[in-house]
N, C-alpha and C positions, 0 to 999 in steps of 0.2 A: 198931187195928192190933196184931198179935201183938207181944209184947215182944222176941221173938227175931227179928232180921233174916233169919236163915236160914229160919225158918218162913214168913215173908212171901215170900221168894224161891221157896221150894218151891210155894207156892200159885200164884204168878204163872206159874212154869214149867209147872205142871200144866195151867193153863188154855191156855197157848200150845200145848202138845203136843196138846190136844184140838181145836184149830181145824182144820176140815176143809180139805183141798186145795181151792184155788179160792175160799176165803173168807178174810176178814181181820177183825181187831179193832184198834181204836185203843188207844193207851196208856190213855186215859181210859175206854174201854169196859171194859178189864180191871179197872181200879180200881173202877169202878161195879159190875161183875159180882161182884167179891169183897167189895164193901162196905168196902174197906180202902184206905188210902193214896190216892194221886192219880197223875196221869199222870207226874209226875217221878220218883216212887218206882218205878213200873213201869219207866220208862226206865232208871233206875239198875240195876235187876235185870237187864234185858235187855243193858245194855252191859257188865256185869261177868260175867254168868253165862248169857247166852242163846245162846251159840255152838252148844250141843248140841241145841237145839230149832228148829222152823221159824221163825226170827226174822223172815223176810221177810213173815210173815203178821201181824206187829204193825207198824202204821204210824201216821203222823200223822193226825189227824182230817180233814184236807183231802185225804187220799188219797195223799200223797207218801210214797215209801219212805224208808228210813233214809239220811240224807245220807252220801255216800261209798261207798254200796253199791247205788246206783240200778241200775247195769247188771246186776249179778247178780240183784237183786230182780226186775227186769223180765223177765229170762230165765226165772226161776222162775215168775212170773205167767203168762207165755206157755205154759210147760210144763204148768201146772196148769189153764189155762183161766180164770184170774181175770179178771172183767170190768174193763176199763179205760175211762177217759174218752176222748172223741174225740181228745184231744191225745196219747194213747198213753204219757204220762209219769206218769199218776196212776191209781190204782185208783178205779173207780166205787163209792163207798162205799154208795150207795143199793142197788145190786145185789149187792155182795160182802160187806157187813157181816154178821158172824155174831153172833147174840145169846146164844150159849152153850147153847142148848137142843138 
């Protein structure tokens, strides 16, 4: 991991900005893509600095949106055409996951 926390945050936020509309990555996907940190470190960046990027496109590995922000996230998923599970409360990770390419 870069020694400077701001450098790690910039890398995370850059990946989040590149996630296309209608697609998502989990916290762990981002860490794996970067080859740095882990889901908690990515989550920390998103919670403290993620307000200016499409935060709703970063979700839990089970497809659940950010706790406390479910309503807004689900509205954004509907607007972007993000595939949802039949329950309508979770993203269909199989269909919506973005691999960074």
